[in-house]
N, C-alpha and C positions, 0 to 999 in steps of 0.2 A: 403433753395429755390431745390421743386422739377426739379429736372435733366432729371427726366424718357418722354418719347416723350411718346405722341395717336397717333398715327396712323388711316389717311382718307380714303378711299377710295371712289372717287365721285362717283357720279352716276346723273342721267340722269334729272332732279332732281333738281329747285333750295332751294335754304334754308337747307336740309340735303347730306346726301352721302348715301352711302349705306351702308358703313361698318366702322364697326371703332374696331382700340384695343389695349389696353392700362395693361399691362402686359404683364400674362395670358390670358388675358379678351381679348372674341371679341366679339363683337356687331353689327346683321347683320337684316336688312329688307326684302323680297321681294317681288314681285307679277307677275303673267302670262305678260310674252310676246304680249300674244295676247287676248285682253278680253272678243275674237264675240267668242273661246272655251268656250266650258260647261267644270262644275265644275271639271269634271274626269281630264281636258286635267290641267285646270287654277293651280287645285293643286300637279301633275305629275311637269309641269314649273316650278308652286313657286319651290318648296321643290328639284329640280335639280337645284336652281340657290342658297339657300340655302348653299346651300350644296360647289356648286365653294363660294361663296365669302367665307364659311370656309374657305376653302383652299386655296383660295391666300390673308390668314393671318395664314396658317397656324396651323391648324386647320380639323374637320372634324367632320363630321353630329352624329358621336358617343362619344363627348364632348364636347357632348352639355348639360348641366347640366338646362335651364329654354327656352317653349318655347308661344307663345303669338300665337295663330292664330285669324283670324276673319273674322268672314264671316255672307257676305251675306246676308243671307235666314239660321239661325241657322238649318233648314226643312234637309238644307247637311249633317249635322254634320255628321250620319253617313259611306256616300262614302267617308268627308276625314279619315274619320278614319280608315278606312279602305285601304286603301292610304298612305298615313300616317307610320300605321302598318307594314305597306310588305314596306317602307320609312325604316327604322330602324329597322327591323330584329326583330328575332326573342330570340334577347339576352334580358330580362329585363333589367342589367349588361347597357346595353346604352340603357334602356328609361330614356330621359327630364321629371320635373320635369312638366308642359303643363294643359297650360288652350282654354277654347277656348270658341271667345265671337259672337252672332251673333250682327250684327255693318252695319250700313247706312259706304256702299264706294263708294268713286266715278265712274259716268260713267261708264260701262258692266264689273268692274269689282267685282269679287266676292270670294274670295278667296287674301287674308295679312300674310306675315308670320315672327312673331320677332323673333330671339334668341338669346342665349347669350349663349356661348360655353368657355370650360378651350381649351388655345394653349396647 
């Protein structure tokens, strides 16, 4: 019998949580608060939410091991990349593996980010 508990942090959407943790792994996903904003603002606020979610479960952006970035318009990748690199910092020891995909996102959402990190 597995006695380890899965921690779940409730989000605002039905059927899913915004963060989960199991043992030393943390999983979280975020989109921007304001979907009326441009890709720059949506990227910045999404990354800020990711960091808050990680901290809440005992991790931080320097402990991300895997990331998936979903863009409504793949031509926004260069803008997102610049902001992503500024957010992560210049130390390659803190850079995760990352995939970036162009996808259909709901409504006016321009970016969604999902990460796995360690505590």
